[in-house]
C-alpha positions as CSV (number, residue, x, y, z in Angstrom):
1,M,0.0,0.0,0.0
2,L,2.8,2.4,0.9
3,R,4.5,1.8,-2.5
4,F,1.2,2.5,-4.3
5,L,0.6,5.7,-2.4
6,N,4.1,7.0,-2.8
7,R,4.1,6.4,-6.6
8,C,0.6,7.2,-7.6
9,L,-0.2,10.0,-5.2
10,L,3.1,11.8,-5.3
11,A,1.6,15.0,-6.6
12,G,-0.4,15.5,-3.4
13,F,-3.6,16.2,-5.4
14,V,-4.0,14.3,-8.7
15,C,-4.1,10.5,-8.9
16,T,-5.6,8.1,-11.5
17,S,-5.8,5.0,-9.3
18,V,-7.8,4.2,-6.2
19,S,-7.1,1.2,-4.0
20,A,-9.7,-1.5,-4.1
21,A,-8.8,-2.3,-0.5
22,G,-9.7,1.1,0.9
23,Q,-8.0,1.8,4.2
24,S,-4.8,0.0,5.0
25,T,-1.5,0.3,6.9
26,S,0.2,-2.5,5.1
27,T,3.5,-1.8,3.2
28,E,2.9,-4.7,0.8
29,P,1.8,-4.0,-2.8
30,I,-1.9,-4.6,-3.4
31,T,-4.2,-5.0,-6.4
32,T,-5.5,-1.7,-7.6
33,I,-8.5,-0.7,-9.7
34,H,-7.8,2.1,-12.2
35,T,-10.3,5.0,-12.2
36,S,-10.4,8.6,-13.1
37,S,-11.0,9.9,-9.6
38,K,-9.2,12.9,-8.4
39,L,-7.8,12.6,-4.9
40,V,-6.7,15.2,-2.4
41,I,-3.9,14.1,0.0
42,T,-3.5,15.6,3.4
43,D,-0.7,14.6,5.9
44,V,-1.8,15.0,9.6
45,V,0.6,15.3,12.5
46,V,-1.1,14.2,15.7
47,T,0.5,15.1,19.1
48,D,-0.5,15.0,22.7
49,S,-0.3,17.8,25.3
50,K,3.5,17.2,25.6
51,Q,4.0,17.5,21.9
52,E,4.7,13.8,21.6
53,P,3.4,11.9,18.6
54,I,0.3,9.8,19.0
55,H,0.6,6.4,17.2
56,H,-1.7,3.5,16.2
57,L,-4.8,5.5,15.3
58,A,-7.2,4.0,12.8
59,G,-8.8,5.6,9.8
60,S,-12.1,5.4,11.6
61,D,-10.8,7.7,14.3
62,F,-10.7,10.6,11.8
63,M,-13.5,12.7,10.3
64,L,-12.6,14.7,7.3
65,L,-14.6,17.6,6.0
66,E,-14.3,19.8,2.9
67,D,-16.1,23.1,3.1
68,G,-18.1,21.6,6.0
69,H,-19.2,18.5,4.0
70,P,-18.0,15.1,5.2
71,Q,-15.7,13.2,2.9
72,K,-14.9,9.5,2.6
73,I,-11.3,8.6,3.4
74,K,-10.3,6.3,0.6
75,I,-6.6,5.8,1.6
76,F,-5.2,5.9,5.1
77,E,-1.6,5.3,6.2
78,E,0.5,5.8,9.4
79,H,4.1,6.8,9.1
80,T,6.6,6.7,12.0
81,S,10.2,7.6,12.6
82,N,12.4,5.0,10.9
83,T,14.6,3.0,13.2
84,P,17.8,2.1,11.3
85,V,18.1,-1.6,10.5
86,S,20.6,-3.4,12.7
87,V,22.9,-4.6,9.9
88,Q,26.7,-4.6,9.9
89,P,27.7,-1.8,7.5
90,L,29.9,-2.5,4.6
91,P,33.7,-2.2,5.1
92,K,35.3,0.8,3.5
93,L,35.5,0.4,-0.2
94,P,38.8,0.8,-2.1
95,P,39.4,3.9,-4.3
96,G,37.2,3.9,-7.3
97,K,34.6,1.5,-5.9
98,F,31.1,2.8,-5.0
99,T,27.7,1.3,-4.1
100,N,24.2,2.6,-3.4
101,Y,23.8,0.0,-0.6
102,S,22.9,1.6,2.8
103,V,21.6,0.3,6.1
104,V,19.2,3.2,6.3
105,P,15.6,2.3,5.4
106,V,14.4,3.8,2.2
107,N,11.0,4.8,3.5
108,G,10.2,7.8,5.7
109,A,10.2,11.5,5.4
110,L,12.8,13.6,3.7
111,N,14.1,16.7,5.5
112,I,15.4,19.8,3.8
113,L,17.4,22.6,5.6
114,L,17.1,25.9,3.8
115,L,19.7,28.4,4.8
116,D,18.2,31.7,3.7
117,K,21.0,34.2,3.4
118,L,18.9,36.6,1.3
119,N,16.6,37.5,4.2
120,T,18.9,36.9,7.2
121,P,21.4,39.3,8.8
122,M,25.0,38.0,8.9
123,E,25.1,37.8,12.7
124,A,22.0,35.5,12.7
125,Q,23.5,33.3,10.0
126,Q,26.4,32.4,12.3
127,Q,23.9,31.5,15.1
128,V,22.0,29.2,12.7
129,R,25.2,27.4,11.7
130,D,26.2,26.8,15.4
131,Q,22.7,25.5,16.3
132,I,22.6,23.2,13.3
133,L,26.0,21.7,14.2
134,K,24.7,21.1,17.7
135,Y,21.7,19.3,16.3
136,L,23.7,17.1,14.0
137,K,25.8,15.9,16.9
138,E,22.7,14.3,18.4
139,A,20.6,13.7,15.2
140,P,18.8,10.3,15.2
141,A,20.7,7.7,13.1
142,G,19.1,7.3,9.7
143,T,17.7,10.9,9.5
144,R,17.9,11.9,5.8
145,I,18.7,15.5,5.2
146,A,19.6,17.7,2.3
147,I,20.8,21.3,2.6
148,F,20.0,24.2,0.3
149,G,21.2,27.8,0.3
150,L,19.3,30.9,-0.9
151,S,20.8,34.2,-1.9
152,T,19.6,35.7,-5.1
153,Q,19.2,32.1,-6.4
154,L,18.6,28.7,-4.9
155,K,21.6,26.3,-4.7
156,M,21.9,22.8,-3.5
157,L,24.8,22.6,-1.0
158,Q,24.3,18.9,0.0
159,G,22.1,16.3,-1.5
160,F,20.1,13.9,0.6
161,T,22.3,11.9,3.0
162,S,22.0,10.1,6.3
163,D,25.7,10.6,7.1
164,P,25.8,13.2,9.9
165,E,29.6,13.7,9.5
166,L,29.1,14.7,5.8
167,L,26.5,17.2,6.9
168,R,28.6,18.6,9.7
169,Q,31.5,19.1,7.3
170,L,29.2,21.0,4.9
171,V,27.7,23.3,7.6
172,A,31.1,24.0,9.1
173,G,32.8,24.5,5.7
174,K,33.1,27.4,3.3
175,K,29.9,26.6,1.3
176,A,27.8,27.6,4.4
177,N,29.8,30.7,5.2
178,E,27.9,33.8,6.2
179,V,27.3,36.3,3.5
180,S,25.8,39.8,3.5
181,S,22.4,39.9,1.7
182,P,22.6,42.2,-1.3
183,L,19.0,43.4,-0.6
184,M,19.2,44.0,3.2
185,N,20.9,46.7,5.3
186,S,23.7,45.3,7.3
187,G,22.7,44.6,10.9
188,S,19.1,45.5,10.4
189,D,15.9,44.1,9.0
190,S,14.7,47.4,7.7
191,N,16.0,50.9,6.7
192,S,14.6,52.6,9.8
193,L,18.0,52.7,11.5
194,G,19.6,54.2,8.4
195,M,16.9,56.9,8.3
196,D,17.5,57.6,12.0
197,T,21.2,58.1,11.4
198,M,20.4,60.4,8.5
199,A,18.0,62.3,10.7
200,N,20.6,62.7,13.5
201,A,23.2,64.0,11.0
202,S,20.7,66.4,9.5
203,D,19.7,67.7,13.0
204,A,23.4,68.3,13.8
205,I,23.8,70.4,10.7
206,M,20.5,72.2,10.4
207,G,18.8,71.9,13.8
208,D,15.0,71.7,14.0
209,A,14.1,74.3,11.4
210,P,10.8,73.7,9.4
211,D,12.7,73.3,6.2
212,N,14.6,70.5,7.8
213,A,11.4,68.6,8.5
214,T,10.4,69.0,4.9
215,I,13.7,67.6,3.7
216,M,13.5,64.7,6.1
217,S,10.0,63.9,5.0
218,A,11.2,63.7,1.4
219,L,14.2,61.6,2.4
220,Q,12.0,59.3,4.4
221,E,9.6,58.9,1.5
222,F,12.5,58.1,-0.9
223,D,13.9,55.6,1.7
224,A,10.5,54.0,2.0
225,Q,10.3,53.5,-1.8
226,Q,13.7,52.0,-1.8
227,E,12.9,49.7,1.0
228,S,9.7,48.7,-0.7
229,F,11.5,47.9,-3.9
230,Q,14.1,45.8,-2.1
231,S,11.4,43.9,-0.2
232,M,9.6,43.2,-3.5
233,L,12.8,41.8,-5.0
234,R,13.4,39.7,-1.9
235,A,9.9,38.4,-2.1
236,R,10.2,37.5,-5.7
237,Y,13.5,35.7,-5.3
238,T,12.1,33.9,-2.2
239,L,8.9,32.8,-3.9
240,D,10.8,31.7,-7.0
241,A,13.2,29.6,-4.9
242,F,10.2,27.9,-3.1
243,N,8.6,27.3,-6.5
244,Q,11.9,25.8,-7.8
245,L,12.3,23.7,-4.7
246,A,8.8,22.4,-4.8
247,R,9.2,21.3,-8.4
248,Y,12.4,19.5,-7.6
249,L,10.8,17.7,-4.5
250,S,7.7,16.8,-6.5
251,T,9.5,14.0,-8.2
252,L,10.5,12.4,-4.9
253,P,7.9,10.2,-3.2
254,G,6.5,10.8,0.2
255,R,6.4,13.7,2.7
256,K,9.1,16.4,2.7
257,N,9.8,18.7,5.7
258,L,11.2,22.0,4.6
259,I,12.9,23.7,7.5
260,W,13.4,27.3,6.5
261,F,15.9,29.4,8.5
262,S,15.2,33.1,7.8
263,G,15.6,36.4,9.5
264,A,13.3,38.8,7.8
265,F,10.3,37.5,5.8
266,P,9.6,39.8,2.9
267,I,6.4,38.0,1.8
268,N,3.7,40.2,3.4
269,I,0.3,38.8,2.4
270,Q,-1.6,41.2,4.7
271,P,-2.5,44.8,3.7
272,D,0.1,47.4,4.6
273,G,-1.4,50.4,6.4
274,D,1.7,52.5,5.9
275,Q,1.2,52.5,2.1
276,Q,-1.0,55.0,0.2
277,D,-2.7,51.9,-1.2
278,P,-2.6,49.4,1.6
279,F,-3.5,46.5,-0.7
280,S,-1.0,47.1,-3.4
281,A,1.9,45.0,-2.0
282,M,-0.5,42.3,-1.0
283,A,-1.9,42.1,-4.5
284,T,1.5,41.8,-5.9
285,A,2.5,38.8,-3.9
286,E,-0.9,37.1,-3.4
287,D,-1.2,35.3,-6.7
288,E,2.4,34.1,-6.7
289,Y,2.1,33.1,-3.0
290,R,-1.0,31.2,-3.8
291,D,0.4,29.3,-6.7
292,T,3.6,28.5,-4.8
293,V,1.8,27.2,-1.7
294,N,-0.5,25.1,-4.0
295,L,2.6,23.6,-5.6
296,L,4.2,22.9,-2.3
297,T,1.1,21.0,-1.0
298,R,0.8,19.1,-4.3
299,S,4.4,18.0,-3.8
300,Q,3.7,16.9,-0.1
301,V,6.0,19.6,1.3
302,A,5.3,20.9,4.8
303,V,7.1,24.2,5.6
304,Y,8.6,24.7,9.1
305,P,9.8,28.3,9.2
306,I,12.3,29.1,12.0
307,D,13.1,32.7,12.8
308,A,16.9,32.9,12.8
309,R,16.9,36.1,14.8
310,E,15.8,34.3,17.9
311,L,14.0,36.3,20.7
312,M,14.2,40.0,19.6
313,V,13.9,43.4,21.1
314,N,13.7,46.7,19.2
315,P,17.3,47.3,18.0
316,A,16.5,51.0,17.7
317,M,16.3,51.2,21.4
318,N,19.9,50.0,21.9
319,A,22.2,52.8,23.2
320,S,24.3,52.5,20.0
321,N,21.3,53.1,17.8
322,T,19.4,55.7,19.9
323,T,18.9,58.8,17.8
324,H,17.3,62.2,17.9
325,I,14.0,60.8,16.4
326,N,13.9,57.9,18.7
327,L,14.3,60.1,21.7
328,K,11.5,62.4,20.5
329,N,9.0,59.6,19.8
330,P,10.1,56.2,21.3
331,I,6.5,54.9,21.3
332,A,6.3,55.4,17.5
333,S,9.6,53.6,17.0
334,D,8.4,50.7,19.2
335,N,5.1,50.5,17.4
336,S,6.8,50.4,14.0
337,F,9.2,47.7,15.1
338,Y,6.6,45.4,16.6
339,K,4.2,46.0,13.7
340,Q,6.8,44.8,11.3
341,Q,7.7,41.9,13.5
342,D,4.0,40.9,13.8
343,A,3.6,41.0,10.0
344,E,6.7,38.8,9.4
345,H,5.6,36.3,12.1
346,N,2.1,36.3,10.6
347,T,3.5,35.3,7.2
348,M,5.6,32.5,8.9
349,N,2.5,31.1,10.6
350,T,0.4,31.4,7.5
351,M,2.8,29.5,5.3
352,A,3.3,26.8,7.9
353,E,-0.5,26.4,8.4
354,D,-1.2,26.4,4.7
355,T,1.3,23.5,4.1
356,G,0.8,21.5,7.3
357,G,4.0,22.6,9.1
358,K,4.6,24.7,12.1
359,A,6.5,28.0,12.7
360,Y,9.1,28.5,15.4
361,I,9.5,32.1,16.5
362,N,10.9,34.1,19.4
363,T,13.1,31.2,20.5
364,N,16.7,31.2,21.5
365,D,16.9,27.4,21.1
366,L,17.1,26.9,17.4
367,K,18.6,23.4,17.9
368,S,15.5,22.2,19.6
369,A,13.3,23.8,17.0
370,V,15.1,21.8,14.3
371,A,14.7,18.6,16.3
372,K,11.0,19.2,17.0
373,A,10.3,20.0,13.3
374,I,12.0,16.8,12.1
375,E,10.4,14.7,14.7
376,A,6.9,16.1,14.0
377,G,7.4,15.7,10.3
378,S,8.5,12.1,10.6
379,N,5.5,10.9,12.6
380,Y,2.2,11.5,10.7
381,Y,-0.8,10.0,9.1
382,T,-1.7,10.3,5.4
383,L,-5.3,10.7,4.4
384,A,-6.6,10.8,0.8
385,Y,-10.1,11.5,-0.4
386,A,-12.0,12.2,-3.6
387,P,-14.0,15.5,-3.2
388,T,-17.7,15.2,-3.5
389,N,-17.7,18.6,-5.0
390,R,-16.3,18.1,-8.5
391,N,-16.8,21.6,-9.8
392,E,-13.5,23.4,-10.2
393,N,-13.3,27.2,-10.7
394,G,-10.1,28.1,-8.9
395,E,-11.8,28.6,-5.5
396,Y,-10.3,27.8,-2.2
397,R,-11.6,24.7,-0.4
398,K,-11.4,24.5,3.3
399,I,-10.2,21.2,4.9
400,E,-11.1,20.4,8.4
401,I,-10.1,17.2,10.2
402,K,-11.6,16.0,13.5
403,L,-10.2,13.2,15.7
404,N,-11.9,10.9,18.1
405,H,-9.2,11.3,20.7
406,S,-9.3,13.7,23.6
407,G,-6.4,16.2,24.1
408,A,-4.9,15.6,20.7
409,K,-3.5,18.5,18.6
410,L,-3.6,18.3,14.8
411,A,-1.3,19.9,12.3
412,Y,-2.3,19.7,8.6
413,R,-2.9,21.9,5.6
414,R,-6.1,23.8,6.1
415,G,-7.2,23.9,2.5
416,Y,-6.3,24.0,-1.2
417,F,-7.1,25.8,-4.4
418,T,-8.9,23.9,-7.1
419,D,-7.8,24.3,-10.7
420,R,-8.7,27.5,-12.4
421,P,-10.8,27.4,-15.6
422,A,-8.9,27.5,-18.8
423,T,-10.0,31.1,-19.4
424,S,-8.3,32.3,-16.2
425,K,-5.3,34.6,-16.5
426,H,-3.5,32.2,-14.2
427,S,-4.3,29.0,-16.1
428,D,-0.9,28.7,-17.6
429,A,0.9,28.9,-14.2
430,V,-1.5,26.4,-12.6
431,Q,-1.2,24.0,-15.6
432,N,2.6,24.2,-15.3
433,A,2.3,23.3,-11.7
434,Q,0.2,20.4,-12.5
435,D,2.5,19.2,-15.3
436,A,5.4,19.4,-12.8
437,T,3.8,17.1,-10.3
438,S,1.1,15.1,-12.0
439,T,3.1,12.0,-13.1
440,Y,5.7,10.2,-11.1
441,N,8.6,8.9,-13.3
442,P,10.8,6.6,-11.2
443,I,13.9,6.9,-13.3
444,R,13.6,10.7,-13.5
445,A,13.3,10.9,-9.7
446,A,16.3,8.5,-9.3
447,M,18.6,10.5,-11.5
448,L,18.0,13.9,-10.0
449,H,21.2,15.6,-8.7
450,G,21.3,15.3,-5.0
451,A,18.2,13.1,-4.7
452,P,18.1,10.2,-2.2
453,T,19.7,7.0,-3.6
454,P,17.1,4.4,-4.2
455,Q,18.0,0.8,-3.4
456,Q,15.3,-1.3,-5.2
457,I,18.3,-2.5,-7.3
458,V,21.5,-2.7,-5.3
459,F,24.7,-2.4,-7.3
460,F,28.4,-1.6,-7.2
461,A,30.3,0.6,-9.6
462,D,33.9,1.1,-10.5
463,V,34.5,4.7,-11.8
464,R,37.8,6.0,-12.9
465,P,39.4,7.8,-15.9
466,A,39.2,5.9,-19.2
467,N,42.5,7.3,-20.3
468,T,45.0,10.1,-19.6
469,E,44.3,12.1,-22.7
470,T,42.3,15.3,-23.2
471,E,39.6,15.1,-25.9
472,E,37.9,17.9,-27.8
473,T,34.7,15.9,-28.5
474,P,32.5,13.8,-26.2
475,A,32.6,10.0,-26.2
476,T,30.5,8.1,-28.7
477,G,27.0,7.6,-27.5
478,N,27.0,10.6,-25.2
479,S,24.3,13.2,-25.4
480,P,25.7,16.5,-24.1
481,E,23.6,19.6,-23.6
482,P,23.8,22.1,-26.4
483,K,25.8,24.6,-24.3
484,T,28.3,22.0,-23.1
485,T,31.8,22.5,-24.6
486,G,35.2,20.7,-24.3
487,P,37.9,19.9,-23.8
488,Y,36.9,16.8,-21.9
489,H,38.2,14.0,-19.7
490,R,36.6,10.7,-20.4
491,Y,35.6,8.4,-17.5
492,A,34.7,4.7,-17.5
493,S,31.8,3.4,-15.4
494,T,31.5,-0.3,-14.8
495,F,28.3,-1.5,-13.2
496,V,28.2,-4.7,-11.3
497,V,24.8,-6.1,-10.3
498,N,23.4,-9.4,-9.2
499,P,21.2,-10.6,-12.2
500,K,18.8,-12.2,-9.6
501,D,17.9,-8.6,-8.6
502,L,16.5,-8.0,-12.1
503,N,13.1,-9.1,-13.2
504,C,13.2,-11.3,-16.3
505,P,9.7,-12.7,-16.6
506,A,9.0,-15.9,-18.5
507,T,7.1,-15.4,-21.7
508,P,4.5,-17.8,-23.1
509,G,7.1,-19.1,-25.5
510,G,9.3,-20.3,-22.6
511,Q,11.8,-17.4,-22.9
512,H,12.9,-15.1,-20.1
513,H,12.8,-11.4,-21.2
514,C,15.3,-9.1,-19.5
515,D,15.1,-5.3,-20.1
516,A,17.4,-3.0,-18.1
517,E,18.6,0.5,-18.7
518,F,22.0,1.8,-17.5
519,L,22.5,5.5,-17.1
520,T,25.4,7.9,-16.3
521,F,24.5,11.6,-15.9
522,V,26.9,14.5,-15.4
523,Y,25.8,17.5,-13.4
524,D,27.6,20.8,-12.7
525,S,27.9,22.5,-9.3
526,S,24.6,24.4,-9.9
527,G,22.7,21.2,-10.5
528,A,22.4,21.6,-14.3
529,L,22.6,18.5,-16.5
530,V,25.7,18.7,-18.6
531,N,26.0,15.3,-20.4
532,M,24.4,11.8,-20.3
533,E,24.8,8.3,-21.5
534,M,21.8,5.9,-21.6
535,S,22.1,2.4,-23.0
536,G,20.9,-1.0,-21.9
537,L,20.4,-4.6,-22.5
538,E,17.2,-6.1,-23.8
539,T,17.3,-9.8,-24.6
540,S,15.3,-13.0,-24.4
541,L,16.9,-16.1,-23.0
542,S,16.0,-19.7,-23.1
543,E,15.6,-21.5,-19.7
544,D,19.1,-23.0,-20.0
545,K,20.7,-19.7,-20.9
546,F,18.8,-17.9,-18.2
547,T,20.0,-20.4,-15.6
548,N,23.6,-19.7,-16.6
549,F,22.9,-15.9,-16.8
550,I,22.0,-15.6,-13.1
551,K,24.9,-17.6,-11.8
552,A,27.5,-14.8,-12.1
553,P,27.4,-11.0,-11.6
554,L,26.2,-8.9,-14.6
555,V,28.9,-6.5,-15.6
556,Y,28.0,-3.5,-17.8
557,H,30.4,-0.8,-19.2
558,Q,29.7,2.8,-20.1
559,Q,31.9,5.8,-20.9
560,I,31.1,9.5,-20.2
561,S,32.9,12.7,-21.0
562,V,33.2,15.4,-18.4
563,P,34.4,19.0,-19.2
564,I,37.8,19.7,-17.7
565,K,36.9,23.1,-16.2
566,G,34.5,23.2,-13.3
567,E,33.2,21.1,-10.5
568,Y,31.0,18.1,-11.6
569,Y,29.1,15.2,-10.2
570,L,28.4,11.8,-11.7
571,R,25.0,10.1,-11.0
572,L,24.8,6.4,-12.0
573,G,21.5,4.5,-12.3
574,I,19.9,1.2,-13.3
575,Y,16.3,0.9,-14.3
576,D,14.6,-2.4,-14.6
577,R,11.7,-1.8,-17.0
578,S,9.9,-5.1,-16.3
579,A,9.7,-4.6,-12.5
580,D,9.7,-0.7,-12.6
581,H,12.6,-0.8,-10.1
582,V,15.5,1.6,-9.8
583,G,18.9,2.0,-8.2
584,A,21.2,5.0,-8.2
585,L,24.2,6.5,-6.6
586,E,26.1,9.8,-6.9
587,L,29.7,10.9,-6.5
588,P,31.9,13.9,-7.1
589,V,34.0,13.5,-10.2
590,A,37.0,14.7,-8.1
591,V,37.1,11.5,-6.1
592,A,37.8,9.5,-9.3
593,A,39.8,12.1,-11.3
594,K,43.3,11.1,-9.9
595,L,42.8,7.4,-10.0
596,P,44.8,5.3,-12.6
597,P,42.9,4.7,-15.9
598,A,40.6,1.8,-16.2
599,P,41.8,-1.2,-18.2
600,T,40.3,-1.8,-21.5
601,P,37.1,-3.9,-20.9
602,A,37.1,-7.5,-22.1
603,P,34.4,-8.7,-24.5
604,A,31.1,-9.1,-22.7
605,S,30.4,-12.6,-21.5
606,K,26.7,-11.7,-21.0
607,P,24.1,-10.9,-23.7
608,T,25.3,-8.1,-26.0
609,P,24.1,-4.8,-24.7
610,Q,21.8,-2.9,-27.0
611,T,21.4,0.8,-27.3
612,G,18.6,1.9,-25.0
613,T,15.9,4.5,-25.4
614,T,14.9,7.4,-23.2
615,P,13.0,6.0,-20.2
616,K,9.3,6.6,-20.4
């Protein structure tokens, strides 16, 4: 049941199959009946008064309503924190040898730490790093985490891994260094302190003359316009990053917990009373915010914002920042500070509530906030239903979940937007969001840069230079992106897999049909695909030949060209078409670059590989 839900309902909204068995908590595959029903998925975190997860609830304990109308729960699952399997880990592999085998279970939630340097003062960024390092020292074994950074663009710093030491090295290293936001004043979340400094200097020169007040009013208006423009840019960059991240995560099955460390949230979805048109800023962000949140929920992403600034007091009241204006009207300064803070926290809470997460604000214990967010997001129930109201006109549908359990607290997304009619001005954006999340492609998900490494097919690989020469053109069979240019170094990838792990079903004619795809992708440091090689073996074997075929490891060779200049990653994968199973692993090219060249491969003793086609 779990496999069915993860694959079919990945989008968090659209599904074309409904289980014939109804509610289930089994993880075994079951027979399904294909229909055209549209399902809505909602993950529910249930905790007691001590914020501890409540387990072992049944689907019958829940009542789900949409716009006040009861809905039938068609699919029900409980998910709990994964306990690592007690298996002796593999010994350290020799140089050039790699495997996707891991003792960490493949099911469970994925956790993403987003280090928001665009909206966070530098001093708060250092505090975030220190607190994350403290958490990683005590992180439960098997917790799968990826780390992204946000400045004016989103960047993957570390793909999904359960290795805490690898994560600690990343957080403590240069990639996570503090940087000054290009769209924020240093040391402040707004321009108010800058204006106070200007006012103080002006008073010193011109005193309190009426003309001075006029000049200051004009300067303040100009400053407000500048601040508004910078906030709009930060809002756009932030929403674009969330949109990009949601599309990336949409191809990965299951729930994703997005833990967002930020210090000044520019996305104000409430009217701004200080503007001439209080609704102008809200209108600018509302549509993009709506589409982004809808895409996040379709992708089963719950957002856990954490205010990186910790517990705050008005910085304008510090002795070092106290100015002439502050002394004249300290109440107005306080009101402005707390009004801005309330607006930012309101946005945090709104985004968390809209996606089924929780906001952590005014806390000096960021480490505990991370731990609580990951724990909450790893123990939850998944409910899916087909809405009784099938009319879709872009309206908002309210979701309400009730539980037959006293004292329980529920966290879940409180609604969703239906698809807009084709005539809507936003139809293209919504359709694009649907296209990004409507179909789960297992090999596409497996081959994403930084994605978790699937283990449905466990394999080993030997990766090393194919030769010592520099080449101007890519290897035969490669498919480089149009902008990719040489010179190149060529690398040899040798896959080794147990043929018993491949599904070669018997045909009516007494043959065993094997159909496997082997893939090697090259990504640059920004996550862009640079080059790829896809080929495979497809063959039919008699019973005798198949018996011999499965007695020895299957060895398969590929060669891939990597540009000399730059930082690159190789992602290797195997796709068994018959079973719809995948396996993949990823490694930096640098770990193989200085190894001795691979020997020339001997003629294949297995069925002759045939050129593969793009996985469908």
